[in-house]
C-alpha positions as CSV (number, residue, x, y, z in Angstrom):
1,M,105.4,152.9,42.7
2,G,105.1,156.4,41.6
3,S,106.5,157.9,44.4
4,A,109.2,155.5,44.4
5,I,110.3,156.7,41.4
6,V,110.0,160.3,41.7
7,W,112.1,159.5,44.9
8,L,114.3,157.4,42.6
9,V,115.1,160.3,40.3
10,N,115.6,163.1,42.4
11,T,118.0,161.3,44.6
12,V,119.8,160.5,41.4
13,I,119.6,164.1,40.1
14,G,120.7,164.8,43.5
15,M,123.8,162.6,43.7
16,V,124.6,163.8,40.4
17,I,124.4,167.7,41.3
18,L,126.6,166.7,44.3
19,L,129.5,165.1,42.5
20,I,129.6,167.9,39.8
21,F,130.0,170.2,43.0
22,V,132.8,168.1,44.4
23,R,134.4,168.2,40.7
24,A,134.2,171.8,40.4
25,I,136.0,172.2,43.7
26,F,138.5,169.8,43.2
27,S,139.7,171.1,39.6
28,W,139.6,174.8,41.2
29,L,141.7,173.8,43.8
30,V,144.2,172.0,41.3
31,A,144.1,175.2,38.6
32,F,145.0,177.3,41.8
33,N,147.7,174.8,42.1
34,V,146.1,174.4,45.8
35,I,146.4,170.5,45.8
36,N,148.6,168.2,43.5
37,V,147.2,165.4,41.1
38,S,150.6,163.8,41.5
39,N,149.1,163.0,45.0
40,R,147.6,159.4,44.2
41,F,144.4,159.8,46.1
42,V,143.8,163.4,44.5
43,Y,144.8,161.6,41.2
44,E,142.0,159.0,41.6
45,M,139.3,161.1,43.2
46,L,139.8,163.5,39.9
47,R,140.1,160.6,37.7
48,F,137.0,158.7,39.3
49,L,134.8,162.2,39.3
50,E,135.4,163.1,35.8
51,A,134.2,159.5,34.8
52,V,131.1,159.8,36.5
53,T,130.4,163.8,35.2
54,D,131.8,163.7,31.7
55,P,129.3,162.9,30.1
56,I,127.2,165.5,31.6
57,I,129.8,168.6,31.5
58,R,131.6,167.9,28.1
59,P,128.5,169.5,26.1
60,F,128.6,172.5,28.1
61,Q,132.2,172.7,27.9
62,R,132.3,172.6,24.2
63,I,129.6,175.7,24.1
64,I,131.2,177.6,27.5
65,P,134.6,179.2,27.2
66,R,137.1,179.3,30.0
67,L,136.6,182.6,31.6
68,G,140.3,183.8,33.0
69,G,141.4,180.2,32.7
70,V,138.3,178.9,35.2
71,D,135.9,176.7,33.7
72,I,132.5,177.7,34.7
73,S,130.4,175.1,32.5
74,F,130.3,173.2,35.8
75,I,128.3,175.9,37.3
76,V,126.1,175.9,33.9
77,A,125.3,171.9,34.5
78,L,124.6,172.3,37.8
79,L,121.7,175.0,37.3
80,A,120.4,172.7,34.2
81,L,120.2,169.6,36.2
82,R,118.6,171.6,39.1
83,F,116.0,173.3,36.2
84,I,115.3,169.6,34.9
85,Q,114.4,168.6,38.2
86,I,112.3,171.4,39.3
87,V,110.3,170.6,35.9
88,F,110.2,167.0,36.5
89,N,108.5,167.6,40.2
90,N,106.3,170.3,39.0
91,V,104.9,168.7,35.5
92,L,105.8,164.9,35.6
93,A,106.4,164.1,39.5
94,G,102.2,164.4,39.9
95,P,100.7,162.5,37.1
96,L,103.5,159.6,37.9
97,R,102.1,159.2,40.8
98,H,98.5,159.3,39.7
99,L,98.9,157.3,37.5
100,L,101.1,154.2,39.4
101,G,99.8,155.2,42.5
């Protein structure tokens, strides 16, 4: 049971990291006019990514200013999530596996 919980936490964090990465790419492509949000698919994809990743990215956007019009809060959010994943795996995963089997 403990291994399943560790797998689930790592999978969720990995999926969130992937979604934040995709959102960052989309937002930079929109900012540099490579893709246009008037395209229905692009608009819907961007809205979905914002809805899923905003709760994680917003706190970083409040703290970190834009650099030359480019939002780098995505990078800081990715680093923070990876840090949380490493701490979880090194500190909590072992005892959780031992406790729950």
